[in-house]
N, C-alpha and C positions, 0 to 999 in steps of 0.2 A: 702135767702136761698144764690143763685151765686150772689149776691151784692159784695162783695170782691173781689172772683175770676175774674167778670168780669170786674170790674174796675180795677184790674190791669194789667189785658190782652188787656182793650181800651188804657190804659197809654205806656203799651209796642208797641200795634196797632201805637199809634201816634208817638213816637219815630221811626219807622220803616216806615213811612210813608215819614217823612222827610228826611230819609236816604234816600229815594228809594228802600227799600229794600221788595216790598210787597211780595216778593217770599215766603217770613221768614215767614209773616204772617199766610201764607195761610196754611205753613207746619206744624204752634205750636200745640199740641195736647193740646186740652182741653174739660171739658164736652160739652155735646151737647148744654144744654142751658147756660154754660157759656159761649159757643162761638157764639152762638143768640147774647146774648147781647153786646157783646165786638163788635161785627160787625155794630151794630146798635150805639154803643158810637164811632166806630171808623169810622163810614160814618160821623157824626157829627162833625165830628173832621177833615177829609180830606179837606175840606172847605178850614180850615185854615194854611193847611201843603204845601209847594212846597219842590216837588221831587228834589234833589241835583243832578244837573246835571252828568251824565255819564262822566266816567274817557277817556280820550282819548288813543287811544293804539298808543303806543311806538311802532317809527320804527323799523322797524328790518332789519338786513343784514347779510348774510349766507353767510358761508365760505366752499368749500366743499376741505377737504384734503386728504391725502394718507397713507396709513400703509403698511409696508409689512408685510405680514403672511407666515409661511412655508406652504408648500405643501403636508404635512401630520401633521395626528394628535401629532406625537412625537415633530416635532420640533414645532408646535405650543404650546406644555407645557414648551421645555427647552428655545426658543427663548421668549427674549421681545419685544416689539412694537418696528417697524421701523418705524421711522415717516419721512416722507420728507422734505426737507429743509425749504420749506414754513411752518412747522410749529415751526423752531427755529426762523421766523421769525415772525409770531405770539406770539411766547412768548415774544420775546424781545419787541413789541410794547405794547401786554397788560399786560407784569407780572405776567402771569399765566404759571405755567407749565403743557404746554399742553397734555406730554408723560405721567407724572403720571396720569393725569384725564383718559386718554384713558386707563393705566393698571388698575384702580381702576375700571373702568365701563367693562362692557363683551365687551371687543375689538373686530371688526373683527375675525372670526377664519380660515373665508377662502376667498379665489378671488372673491370680487361682494356683500359680506357682507358689512353692513351698520351700523355705531353707532350714532345715535344722540345726540347730548347735547345743548338743546334750552339753550339760554342764558349762554352758558358754558364759554365764555371769558369776560363776562360783559357789559360793556358798551363803544365807543369808542368813540374819539372827538369829533365826530358829531350827539353825544348823541344815536346812534341806537344802539338797543339793538344787540348783537352779537350772533348768532347763529353758532355751529360748526357741521358739518356731516362729518365721516369719515368715507371712501372708503377702504376696503382691497383689497388688490393685492397682486400677487405673481410675486418679481423680477425677477423670473430663468421663466416663462412663457413668451409664445408667445404670439404676438399683443397684445403689452401695458400692458401686468401684467393682466388685469382683468376676463380673461378666465379661467376657472377652468381646469384641467388638467383633460384628458380623461382617464377613469379606464383602466386595462389590458380586450382586448377582445372587448372595445367599436367602434361602429364608429366613426372616428375623424370626427373634425370639420373642414367641409370646413373654406376655409381664410373669405369668405362673412360672417359666421354664427358667428364666431370669434367677425368678428366687430362691429355684431350685438348684441352680447353679451355686448358690448362696452357702446353701447349706450343704451341698457336697462337699464344699472345700472347708468348708468347720469341721462336718464331719472328719475331712481326712488330717486336718490340724490338730483335731482333738486325741483321734485315733494312735497318729504317731508320739504326742507324748504319753499315752497310755502306756502305749507299745513300750514307753520308757523305764516307765513303771512308776511314774508321775501320781501322786495321789491327790492332787489338789491342781486345778488348770484357771488361769484367769485369763480374760478375754479383754483386747482393745477395744475400744467402744468404737474405733474407726470400721471395725466390720460390721458395725450395728450401728448408722447414725443416731443424734438424739433429733429431738423436732417431731412434733404428733403426729405429721408426715409420713414420718420413717417407722411410725409402731411395728409394721407387720413385719420390717427388716428386724425389730429389734427381736420378737416372737421366733422369727424362725431363727436365729443367730443361737438363742437361747436353746429351741428347741433342739435342734441339730447337735450341739454339744452335749447338753445331757443325756440326750436319748445315747451318744455313743462315749459316753462316761462310763456307761453301766452295762456293765456284760456279766454274762454268766460262767462260772468257772467250776469246774469239778469241785463239791466239796459236800459234805455230811450229809445225809437225809434230812436233818433239822434245820438246815441253813436259811435263813429269811429269805423273801423274795427283798429285791432290789429295793433302797431306801434314799434318798438325798442324806443320808448319815453317812459320813466318811468314815465313821467306824464300823460300819455293817458289814464291809468286807473291805481287807486290807492289798486287797489287788487292784482293784478298779479304782480310779480316781474319781472325787466328787465339783464339781463346778460352783465356785464360788462366787462366780461375776467379774464385771468389769473393771480394768486395773483403773481405768482414766475415764473422764467426763462423767456430767451428770444427767441421771438416766433421765430427768426431768419428768416430763409427760409421758417417756417409754416405760416408766419403774412399773406398772401395771400389765404392760404387753407383753416384757422380760417376763416378771413371773408366770405369766401364763402359758408362756413359751419352754420354762423349765416343769412345768405341770404336762402339761404336751407330752415333752422328753422323756419323763419320769413314767407316764401312761404308757408309752410305748416299748419302752426297755420292759416295764412289768410284762407285758406280753408276751416279747421275746422271750424273756425268763421263763417263765412256764410252758412253751411252746421247748426251749433250750430241754426243761428238765427229760432227763432217762423217765423212761415208761416204768420202768418198776420203782421208780420216787415219785412221781405223779400219775399216783392212782385215782378214782374215783374221789375213794375217804381222802384221802389227801387234799384233793381240789378243795373240797369243802369245806376242810379245816380251815385252809388259806380263807376263806371268807368270811367265817367265823370269827377268826382273831381281826381282820379288817376291820369290819361292821363293829367288832367293840370300839377299836381304837378312833371308831368316828362318831361314837355317840348316840343318843337315842332318835335321831334320825333317821337311823338306818337300822333297820331289819331284816334278820336271816335265816329260814328257815332251811333244816337239809332234811330230807324225804326219803326213807329207804323204801326196800323191795316192797317189803308188805302193802306201804302207802300208795307204792307205784300199782299195784296188782287190784289193790280196791280199785283204782279208777279207770282199771284197765288200757292200760296201755301200751296195748300189745307191740308197737316197733319196739319201746325200749326193753322191751321184759326179751323180746324174741333177739334180739342182737346181743344181751350182754347175755345169753342162757352158755355161751360157748366160753364165757371164762370164768376162773374161779374170783373172780374180783366180782362182788356184788353191785349191782346198779343202785345209782343216787340221782333224786333229782333235786336242785338247789333252786331256792324262789328268795330273793333279796327285794326291799324295798325300801326306798331314798323319799322322805316326803320333804321337798325343801321350801313347800309353802303351806307351814302347819295348819294356819288360818281359813286356807280355803277349802270349800266345799264344792259339791256338785250342784249346777244352776239349781236346781230342783230340792235344794236342801239335805239331800240325802249323802252317802258318802263320798268319801273324794273318788273322783275318777284319774288312773294313772295317764300320763301325760304322754309317753311314749314308754314301750314296752321291748325292751332286749332280748334277743334270744342268741345264744350261742351252742354248735355243736359242741359235745365234749364226750370226742370218745378217744382215751389217753390213751391207745393205739389198737391202729386198724391192720391187721394181719388179710384183710379180705375175708376170713372166716373160710369156709368150703372151699368158694371161692377167691381162692386164695392168690396173693400176688407176687408176683416176680419176685426171686427174695435179693436182687440189685435195689438199691436205697430203697428197701423194706424199714432200715433203721430210721428213716425219717418220716415213717408215719409216727412217731413219736410227737411228731406238731399239729397231730389230724386235730387234738383240741383248740386248733388254732380259732376256732369260733369264737369257741369259750372264753381262751383268754382276753381275745380282743373285747370281748362281751361284758366280760367282767371288768378289765383293769379302765373301760370307757366309762361303765359303769360309778367306779372307784375314784377318776377323777374329775364325774360331774360332782361326787358329793363333795370333794377338797376343795373344787372351786364353789362349792354353796351355792349352784344354780339353782333359781328359784323352778325349779320344774318335780312333781311326780312322778319318778322312776321305779319302771319292775323290772325284774331280773329273773330270769328262767333259763337254765340250763339243766341239758339232760344228759350226764356219766354214766358210761360205759366201758367197754371193751369189745372190742370184736375179734374173737378165734376161733379155733374151728376148734372140735373137741369132739366126743360122742353125743353132746346135747344139743351139740351148735342145732341154729337153723340151713334146714337146708335149703338149694335151688327146687324151688316148687313148690314148698310149703305154702299155704295161705292161713293168712294173721289177721288178728282185729284189731284196727287203727282209732283213734278218737273214743274210748270209750263204748268201742264193739259196733260204731255206727257207720264206719269204713271197711270193707274188703279188703286185703289187698294179697297175691299171688309174689312171692319174692323168686324172681327168677334169676337174679345175681345176688348171693349176700356181701360183697362187697361195695352195695350198692345201699352200703346200711346208714348213709346220714339222714338222707329224705327220710326214712322210718320212725327214728327217733324224736327228730324234728316235727314229723306231724303231732305225735303227741304233744308235744312241747307248743306247737303252735294253735292247737285246738284248747288247750288247756289256757293260753294266756288269753284265749279270745271268748271264751265260756265261764271260767271261775270266779269271777266279780260280778258284782251288782250290773254292771255296766262295761261293757268293752275298753279296752285305753284307747285314745283317740287316734294312735300311731302305733304298728308293730313292724321291727326289727330284727329280721335273721341275719346272724351270718354265719359262714360255714364254708371248709374245704369240701365243696360236697361233689366238684368235678374236674376229672382232668382236661375235658374237653372247654373249660374256660382257660386252660392255660395254651393250647392249641390255637384260639381264638384269639386271646388279647397278649399271652407272652406274660413274662414278669413283670411288664409295666404298670399294668392297668386290673382292677378288681371288675368283676363283671356286677351289674346293679340290673336289677328286673322292681320292675314295680307295679300294682296293679291299676287300673282305672280310677279307682278312688285318691292313689297316693297320687298318680301323673296332673290329676282335674286341681286336687287341693296343692297344687305346690310343691309338696315333699320331697318326690325324685328332684325337681331341678334346684332346692338347697342343698340337698346333700353333694349332689354332682359340684356346684361352685365353692361349699367348704372343703370336697377332695383336690379340686385345682388348687383355690385358697392355701394349703397348709401343702402340696406338694404330694399329695396323697391321692394320685386321681382314682376317676372309675370312671367304666361305661357304661352308658345307656343299652342295655340287652333285647331283644323283644320277648313280648309277652303278649298271644293271643289265644282265640278259643281251638286253633288246629294244633298246636303244642299241647292244648288241653288235652284232645280227644288223640293224642300219640299214647299216653300213658293209661288207655283204657283197658282192661287186660281181655286180649281176645280168646282167649283158653273158653271163657263163661263159667270159669271157676270162683271168679273175684270180681270186685269191681275196678281195681287198679292195678296195672302191675308195677313193681320199682325201676324196668329199667324201659327206656319209648321202646315205640319201634318205627321207621325198621331200628336197629340196635346202630349205636353209633353216628349215629347223625342229629346233628342241633342236640347233644349232648347234655350241655348247660340249661338250653330252654327247655327239654323235656323233662329235667331235673326240678328248674322253677315252675315248671305247669303243673307237677306233683304236688311239690307244696300250697300250691295257691287252692288248691282245692279242699284246705281246712282251714283256709282263712274266708269269713262273707266274706262276699265284692263290697259289702257298705263301710268296714272298716279297712282305712288305707295303711296296704300293707308294702314292706321293701325287704327283699329278699339279695343280700350280698356276698357272690359268691368268688374266695379269695385264695381259693384252691394254686391260681397262679401265682400271686404275692407272698404265698407262705414264706419263701426262703427267701435270702438275698439273691439270689443268681441274675434276679433280671435286670436290677441296679438301681431300684429305689429303695430298699431296704437299708438300715444304718451300719450293719456289719460290715464282714470283709467274709469273702469266699462263701461255700454254700453255708451258711445258719440262719435261723429262721427271723424273719424279719421285724415282726411284731406290726404288721400292716395289716388294716389300713384304721388304724388305731387312732393315731389323727384326724383323720378325715370324721369319723364317729363323734369325736369329742368335739371339734367347732361346728357340725352340723346341730348337735347338744346346746353347746353353746348359743349358736344363731337362733335358735325358738326363744332364748330369752331376751335378747336385743332386737329382734326383729317383729316378734309374735310371733305367734299362731297363724297360720294360712286363714282366711274368713273362712266360717264358719265348723272350725276345726278347734 
């Protein structure tokens, strides 16, 4: 009864198998019995059939151009699309009426809106499929025309907020082209006007585009960090520059923006790495390879567990006890002023020492975290990633600074050998004892050893110490995902370092918020049991957690040394809206703020007396 339809279906199945369209076979509707017979016949035929190889996807190239739109609905209806001069160049090159294409589609109705035209320009001479993304701008608006006009009675935008709107639009445009599969992205200079007065706009656009163009994708363990090389990752595009307009005085700012974007992408890449790939040893290997590429001005030393034990770094040893991954202590130095010596004729003193918390996976230890979202704890080495990426960016920019980098690296895991709640350990070379009341407050333990090492390892201490850490959930409760928390001791406030870093954060759209530090918070971390000097959680528990964590760290930095602590737990991932990715992904923040701060020290000079 079913022989005829089954045979017909089987023959169709054979053709489908030959063409590689197996999914169509599964979707074809036939009688149940006929389907069973057809499948049996198809299986017999399959061994004689070879699926055709999948066609290789064509390479794609994306162009981002601008379209001026009216500032109100009536103007938008009356006025035709006013395209930038770059569109005229595209029309001549590709023979397409770009203006007509934009008018026939739903062109951007207001500043900041996008119109995506996949394959809108056909193919270019190199065989690339050319995609077009049109960005709406208001030519009469401030800040490059990308910010919408503020409605009457609304709070006006701060200049840094308007600049951040520009970055946001550029991120969206580059991400849209990236998701289409574009390998190269070119930008219209109308997004970043030329002229010395618009240098910041050029840097903003380049930074946002470069950071958005480079993303982490699943790859073998030996995959290199993101670079600006188009061949480094076949799935991520590379920004190659503006397609129209002379950069003029803005070429330096444009290149600076590209470096900022690459630095943030590098930090984000490190934070996204699964913890089984990004181990303490692997992280150190990346630093060694990066130093080799930067030349003799950069030195890197990777210290093992024996070295750590010789220096009595009890915090790092205690946290690492529960993991099979051995701890590491990474030290790097960059001398951007090789000719300079200390004022007294002795060895050169580091201008800035960056310290990053490097817990490559944080389970919480015996005080184990809830299982929900524990996978995000691959990013608990975000402080190390940002410090390392900022250090590399300063080297690549050739900043005339002497920099040091210290990164304690380990995992925090539960195990029979793991540190337990109630244990008392030695910190800072045995000078301070600490009662471990919560093993999930491990970051401050390893940072205590690193801070003590940075302040005391050289002939003279650095002129400034900055540590970065995803230290407390309390900072996310206080500030959300929009800003990192900035804590500074009295020396850093009086010398102006704190104000410089806050300004850099606003300048680069990566803001930080000033948090309080005073002796009352320091008193909260004194151990009440009488068994140790300090407790690793404040009293009372869950009150001012970010402030008491910073107060704990302050015990390990002499008051005479300017010191700043950045708690970046709230901005670790991009849910807060300030990241460059999308969805719940690592953000790479606050790399932009730190690099810009280091650069400001070379432009404006160190504060008086430092």
